[in-house]
C-alpha positions as CSV (number, residue, x, y, z in Angstrom):
1,M,68.1,83.2,115.0
2,D,67.4,82.9,111.6
3,R,64.7,85.6,111.4
4,L,66.8,88.2,113.3
5,L,69.9,87.5,110.7
6,D,67.2,87.9,108.2
7,Y,65.8,91.1,109.6
8,I,69.4,92.4,110.3
9,L,70.8,92.1,106.8
10,R,68.0,93.1,104.8
11,R,68.1,96.3,106.9
12,I,71.9,96.7,105.8
13,V,72.3,94.9,102.2
14,K,71.1,97.0,99.5
15,K,73.3,96.5,97.1
16,G,75.4,93.4,95.7
17,A,74.7,89.9,95.9
18,L,75.0,88.2,99.3
19,A,74.0,84.6,100.0
20,V,73.7,83.3,103.9
21,T,73.8,80.0,104.6
22,T,72.6,79.5,108.2
23,P,73.3,76.2,110.6
24,N,69.9,74.8,109.7
25,G,70.5,74.5,106.3
26,N,68.5,77.4,104.9
27,R,69.2,79.7,102.5
28,H,68.9,83.5,102.4
29,V,69.9,85.8,99.4
30,Y,70.3,90.0,100.1
31,G,70.7,92.6,97.8
32,D,69.8,93.8,94.4
33,G,72.3,91.4,92.7
34,S,74.6,93.8,91.1
35,G,78.3,93.0,91.5
36,S,80.2,89.5,91.9
37,P,77.8,87.2,94.1
38,V,79.3,86.5,97.6
39,A,77.9,83.3,99.8
40,I,78.6,82.6,103.5
41,R,77.7,79.9,105.7
42,F,77.5,79.7,109.6
43,T,78.7,76.4,110.9
44,S,77.1,76.5,114.2
45,R,74.1,78.2,116.0
46,S,76.6,78.9,118.8
47,W,78.8,81.1,116.4
48,L,75.5,82.6,114.6
49,M,74.2,83.9,117.5
50,A,77.9,85.2,118.8
51,V,77.7,87.1,115.7
52,L,74.6,88.3,115.9
53,L,75.0,89.7,119.9
54,D,78.7,91.0,119.3
55,P,79.3,91.4,115.3
56,E,82.2,93.7,115.8
57,L,84.1,91.4,118.1
58,R,82.8,88.0,116.8
59,L,82.7,88.1,113.2
60,G,86.5,88.4,112.8
61,E,86.6,85.5,115.6
62,A,83.9,83.6,113.5
63,Y,86.2,83.6,110.6
64,M,89.5,82.8,112.4
65,D,87.8,79.8,114.3
66,G,85.7,78.5,111.4
67,G,82.6,79.6,112.8
68,L,82.0,81.5,109.2
69,V,83.3,79.9,105.7
70,V,83.2,81.8,102.6
71,E,81.9,79.7,99.9
72,Q,81.9,81.7,97.3
73,G,84.3,84.9,96.4
74,S,86.5,86.0,99.1
75,I,86.4,87.6,102.8
76,A,87.8,90.6,101.0
77,D,84.4,90.5,98.9
78,F,82.5,89.8,102.0
79,L,84.2,92.7,104.1
80,E,83.8,95.1,101.3
81,L,80.3,94.3,100.1
82,M,79.0,94.6,103.8
83,I,81.0,97.7,104.8
84,A,80.1,99.2,101.6
85,N,76.3,99.1,102.9
86,A,77.0,99.6,106.1
87,A,78.6,103.2,105.7
88,G,76.7,106.0,106.6
89,R,74.3,103.9,108.3
90,E,73.7,104.7,112.0
91,P,74.6,101.4,114.1
92,A,72.2,99.6,116.0
93,A,71.1,100.5,119.3
94,W,72.5,97.4,120.9
95,T,75.7,98.0,118.9
96,R,76.1,101.5,120.3
97,L,75.3,100.3,123.9
98,L,78.6,97.9,123.5
99,R,80.8,100.7,122.4
100,D,79.8,102.9,125.1
101,I,80.7,100.1,127.6
102,R,83.8,99.3,125.6
103,T,84.8,103.4,126.1
104,F,84.0,103.6,129.3
105,L,86.4,100.7,130.4
106,R,89.2,101.9,128.0
107,E,89.2,105.2,129.1
108,R,89.7,104.3,133.0
109,F,91.2,101.0,132.8
110,H,93.3,100.9,129.6
111,L,95.5,103.7,129.1
112,N,98.7,103.9,127.1
113,N,101.2,104.7,130.2
114,P,104.8,103.7,129.4
115,F,104.4,99.9,130.6
116,R,101.3,99.4,128.5
117,A,102.3,101.0,125.8
118,Q,105.5,98.7,125.1
119,R,103.5,95.6,125.5
120,N,100.9,97.0,123.0
121,A,103.9,97.4,120.6
122,R,105.5,94.3,121.1
123,H,102.3,92.2,120.7
124,H,101.9,93.7,116.8
125,Y,105.8,94.3,116.3
126,N,107.6,91.3,117.8
127,I,105.9,88.8,115.7
128,D,108.0,86.6,113.7
129,S,110.0,89.4,111.3
130,R,110.1,86.7,108.6
131,I,105.9,87.4,108.2
132,Y,106.6,91.0,107.4
133,R,109.2,90.3,105.0
134,L,107.2,88.3,102.9
135,F,104.4,91.3,102.0
136,L,105.6,94.4,102.6
137,D,108.5,96.0,100.1
138,P,112.2,95.2,100.4
139,D,112.6,98.2,102.9
140,L,109.9,97.2,105.4
141,Q,107.9,100.2,105.1
142,Y,104.7,99.2,107.2
143,S,102.7,102.4,106.8
144,C,100.6,103.6,104.1
145,A,102.3,104.4,100.7
146,Y,102.2,107.4,98.2
147,F,100.7,106.4,95.0
148,E,101.7,109.0,92.5
149,T,100.1,106.8,89.5
150,E,97.0,104.0,90.0
151,T,99.4,101.4,88.4
152,S,102.5,102.4,90.6
153,S,103.9,99.2,92.1
154,L,104.4,99.0,95.9
155,E,108.1,99.6,96.1
156,D,107.8,102.6,94.0
157,A,104.8,104.3,96.0
158,Q,106.8,103.5,99.6
159,L,110.2,105.3,97.9
160,A,107.6,108.3,96.9
161,K,106.4,108.1,100.3
162,K,109.9,108.7,102.1
163,R,110.3,111.0,99.3
164,H,107.5,112.9,100.1
165,I,108.0,113.1,103.7
166,A,111.5,114.4,103.1
167,G,110.3,117.2,100.9
168,K,108.1,118.4,103.8
169,L,110.7,118.3,106.4
170,L,113.2,120.7,104.0
171,L,116.4,118.5,104.6
172,G,118.4,121.0,102.0
173,R,120.9,121.2,104.7
174,P,123.3,118.7,105.2
175,G,124.0,117.8,108.8
176,L,120.4,117.9,110.2
177,R,119.5,116.5,113.4
178,V,116.2,114.1,112.6
179,L,114.6,112.5,115.2
180,D,112.2,109.6,114.0
181,I,109.3,108.5,116.6
182,G,108.3,105.0,116.1
183,C,111.3,104.5,113.7
184,G,109.8,100.6,112.4
185,W,112.6,98.7,110.9
186,G,114.5,101.8,110.2
187,G,113.6,102.4,106.8
188,L,112.6,105.9,106.7
189,G,115.9,107.0,108.9
190,L,118.3,105.3,106.8
191,H,117.0,107.1,103.8
192,L,117.0,110.0,105.2
193,A,120.8,109.8,106.1
194,R,121.6,108.3,102.8
195,T,119.9,111.1,100.7
196,A,119.7,114.1,102.8
197,K,123.2,113.4,105.1
198,A,120.9,113.9,107.8
199,S,121.8,112.3,111.4
200,V,119.3,110.3,112.6
201,V,117.9,109.1,115.8
202,G,115.1,106.5,115.5
203,I,113.2,105.7,118.6
204,N,110.8,102.7,119.1
205,L,109.3,100.3,121.7
206,S,109.8,97.1,119.9
207,D,113.2,95.7,120.6
208,E,112.7,93.1,117.3
209,Q,112.5,96.3,115.0
210,I,115.1,98.1,117.0
211,R,117.5,95.0,116.7
212,I,117.1,95.3,112.9
213,A,117.4,98.8,112.2
214,Q,120.5,98.7,114.2
215,E,122.3,95.8,112.0
216,R,121.1,97.7,108.9
217,A,122.6,100.8,110.3
218,A,125.5,99.4,111.1
219,S,126.1,97.4,107.6
220,E,126.0,101.0,105.6
221,N,127.9,102.8,108.7
222,L,125.4,105.4,108.1
223,P,124.7,108.1,111.1
224,C,121.6,106.5,112.2
225,E,120.9,105.5,116.3
226,F,118.2,103.2,117.3
227,R,116.9,103.4,120.4
228,L,114.7,101.0,122.5
229,Q,112.9,104.2,123.9
230,D,109.4,105.9,124.9
231,Y,109.3,109.7,123.2
232,R,108.4,110.9,126.8
233,N,112.2,110.0,127.8
234,V,113.8,111.7,124.9
235,T,115.7,115.1,126.5
236,E,117.5,116.5,123.1
237,Q,116.5,118.8,120.9
238,F,116.5,118.5,117.0
239,D,116.3,120.0,114.1
240,R,113.6,117.8,112.4
241,I,111.1,115.6,114.0
242,V,109.0,112.7,111.9
243,S,106.5,110.2,113.1
244,V,105.1,108.1,110.7
245,G,102.4,105.6,111.8
246,M,103.1,105.7,115.3
247,F,100.7,108.3,116.5
248,E,97.8,105.9,116.4
249,H,99.4,103.9,119.6
250,V,99.7,107.1,121.7
251,G,96.1,107.0,122.5
252,K,93.7,110.0,123.2
253,A,94.5,110.7,126.8
254,F,98.2,111.4,125.9
255,Y,97.5,113.7,122.7
256,P,98.6,116.6,124.9
257,A,101.6,115.2,126.0
258,F,102.5,114.1,122.9
259,F,102.7,117.4,121.4
260,E,104.1,119.5,124.4
261,K,107.2,117.0,124.6
262,S,107.3,117.3,120.3
263,R,107.6,121.2,121.1
264,D,109.9,120.8,123.7
265,L,112.4,118.1,121.4
266,L,112.0,120.4,118.3
267,K,114.7,123.4,117.9
268,D,113.0,126.9,117.4
269,D,113.4,126.8,113.6
270,G,112.4,123.3,113.6
271,V,109.9,121.4,111.3
272,M,107.7,118.3,112.1
273,L,105.8,115.9,110.0
274,L,102.9,113.8,111.6
275,H,101.7,111.2,109.4
276,T,98.8,109.3,111.0
277,I,95.8,107.1,110.4
278,G,93.0,109.6,110.8
279,R,89.0,109.6,110.3
280,L,86.9,111.8,108.3
281,D,83.6,111.8,110.0
282,A,83.0,111.9,114.1
283,P,85.4,110.7,116.5
284,S,84.8,106.8,117.4
285,I,86.6,103.7,119.3
286,T,88.8,101.3,117.7
287,N,86.7,98.6,116.6
288,A,86.8,95.7,119.4
289,W,88.3,92.8,117.4
290,V,91.3,95.1,116.0
291,W,91.9,96.2,119.5
292,K,92.0,92.7,120.6
293,Y,94.0,90.9,117.8
294,I,95.6,93.5,116.0
295,F,96.5,97.2,117.4
296,P,95.9,96.7,121.5
297,G,95.6,100.4,122.5
298,G,94.7,102.0,119.1
299,Y,93.3,105.0,118.4
300,T,92.6,106.6,115.2
301,P,91.7,110.5,115.8
302,T,89.8,112.9,113.9
303,L,91.6,116.4,112.8
304,S,89.1,118.2,115.7
305,E,90.6,116.2,118.2
306,L,93.9,116.8,117.3
307,T,94.4,120.5,116.6
308,P,93.4,121.7,119.9
309,A,95.9,119.5,121.6
310,I,98.5,121.1,119.0
311,E,97.4,124.5,119.6
312,K,97.5,124.1,123.4
313,A,101.1,123.0,123.2
314,G,102.2,125.9,121.0
315,L,102.8,124.2,117.9
316,I,101.8,125.8,114.4
317,I,100.2,124.2,111.9
318,T,102.2,124.9,108.5
319,D,100.4,122.0,106.1
320,I,98.0,119.6,106.3
321,E,97.6,117.2,103.1
322,V,94.6,114.3,103.5
323,L,95.8,110.9,101.7
324,R,92.7,109.5,100.9
325,L,92.8,106.3,99.3
326,H,96.1,105.6,99.2
327,Y,96.1,103.2,102.4
328,A,93.4,101.2,100.5
329,M,95.6,100.7,97.5
330,T,98.6,99.7,99.9
331,L,96.3,97.3,102.0
332,R,94.9,95.7,98.7
333,R,98.7,95.3,97.6
334,W,99.8,93.6,100.8
335,R,97.1,91.5,101.1
336,E,97.6,90.0,97.6
337,R,101.6,90.0,98.2
338,F,100.4,88.1,101.6
339,L,98.1,85.5,100.0
340,A,100.1,84.7,97.4
341,R,103.0,83.3,100.0
342,R,100.6,81.5,101.9
343,E,102.7,78.3,102.0
344,E,105.6,80.4,103.3
345,V,103.7,82.0,106.0
346,L,102.2,78.3,107.3
347,K,106.3,77.6,107.6
348,V,105.9,80.2,110.6
349,F,102.2,80.3,111.5
350,D,99.0,78.2,111.1
351,E,96.0,78.3,109.2
352,R,94.1,80.6,112.1
353,F,96.6,83.3,111.8
354,I,96.5,83.2,107.9
355,R,92.7,83.9,108.2
356,M,93.4,86.6,110.9
357,W,95.7,89.0,109.0
358,E,93.3,88.3,105.5
359,F,90.6,89.6,107.6
360,Y,92.8,92.1,109.1
361,L,94.1,93.4,105.7
362,A,90.8,93.1,104.1
363,G,88.5,94.8,106.7
364,F,91.1,97.8,106.8
365,E,91.3,98.4,103.1
366,A,87.2,98.1,102.7
367,S,87.4,100.5,105.7
368,F,89.6,103.1,103.9
369,R,87.3,102.9,101.0
370,H,84.0,103.4,102.6
371,F,84.0,103.8,106.3
372,G,85.6,107.1,106.7
373,L,89.5,106.4,107.4
374,T,92.2,108.4,105.6
375,V,95.8,109.3,106.3
376,F,96.8,112.7,107.2
377,Q,100.3,114.6,107.0
378,I,100.4,117.5,109.2
379,Q,103.2,119.7,109.0
380,L,104.3,121.6,112.4
381,A,106.6,124.2,113.6
382,R,107.2,126.9,116.6
383,K,107.7,129.6,114.4
384,I,105.4,131.4,111.7
385,D,108.3,131.7,108.9
386,A,109.8,128.1,109.5
387,V,109.0,126.9,106.1
388,P,108.6,128.6,102.5
389,L,105.8,130.7,101.7
390,T,104.5,128.1,99.0
391,R,104.2,124.3,98.9
392,N,106.7,123.7,95.5
393,Y,109.5,123.1,97.7
394,M,107.7,119.5,98.5
395,Y,108.2,118.5,94.9
396,D,111.4,119.1,94.0
397,P,112.7,117.3,90.9
398,A,116.5,117.1,92.1
399,Q,115.3,115.6,95.0
400,Q,113.4,112.8,93.2
401,A,116.1,112.3,91.3
402,A,118.5,111.7,94.1
403,D,116.1,109.6,95.9
404,T,115.6,107.4,93.0
405,A,119.4,106.8,92.5
406,A,119.7,105.9,96.2
407,R,117.4,103.0,95.8
408,R,119.7,101.2,93.8
409,V,122.1,101.1,96.3
410,N,119.7,100.3,99.0
411,T,121.2,97.5,100.9
412,P,119.1,94.3,101.3
413,L,117.8,93.2,104.8
414,R,119.0,90.3,106.6
415,I,116.1,88.7,108.2
416,V,116.9,86.3,110.7
């Protein structure tokens, strides 16, 4: 096994400084020696074999369960080094075969029908809400922030995200009715109601998130209705539709249905804003470890997969913005805040959970920096003249001032 591991790592690791100790005590060094050194150790031959046979799934499991120990640096340093070196390289034949098998099984047996979609949502979003409160901003924004400068705080960047989305929704006329598909804990909907005097309906499949969103709306007496509802079951029409961080859970097979339903729910002069993680390169299935432990049913689209479904639904793409490194910066801040409060996490979950989430946050951050992940904001309409001719309206200084003032009166969350 040492020889196979050595062969694989010498092909992959060309930059950086990686030391690997195998279960029999042999130490191998890889890379050109640049950067901060990283050292890992496999604790047993069975774990080493498991990782060699199925690295996409078993590497994360090895870290979670103690089969892989980081002895110098952190798991974030290790994943950054490995992903940066692997970027642009063709996967090994065995890895491609495993992906083909997983693609076949997911497309036939794991489609996101309404029952499975709700089960998948609860897997990730129904864990104890105190965990999210430990590392998210006070408004519990659990999606890519918008960094106007690289030194912006997480709080300022999440406010800027909400302001940026509101600008693209053209909410200048009070009383517009907005549908928020995948509303999370309600932060965006409450913000739109608070700053743009909009009437908001938020829908979600996590009963825990809906409960908290409803409590927040009631505490501020805002015109926001939060429902435990699948987008396929909504029947009203809306002036505006927004969806942030939900589309990744729709599933590729349901893209046509999602956009056709969105068109039906949007009024003739309406505007929709879709904010989703996407891929800059070729289509690919979700990483096996992420699918099993973090986002079951998840799929990250390319623009080439999105645009045909949008066009066939009769919607017009009026603007596309690619937020390249914003999510990497968001994830770094989440990871740092999460690890800084490790002792508080341990009051709710165990060390295995901490290692799982550390691996998740670090792996995604490195993937957004090196592995082709990004965020798309796609503005859609039914009519070609539904939005202004230029993009100036997205950056209204008066709206920025109003939103900043509204932040100061934002009601603190009560997590129980």
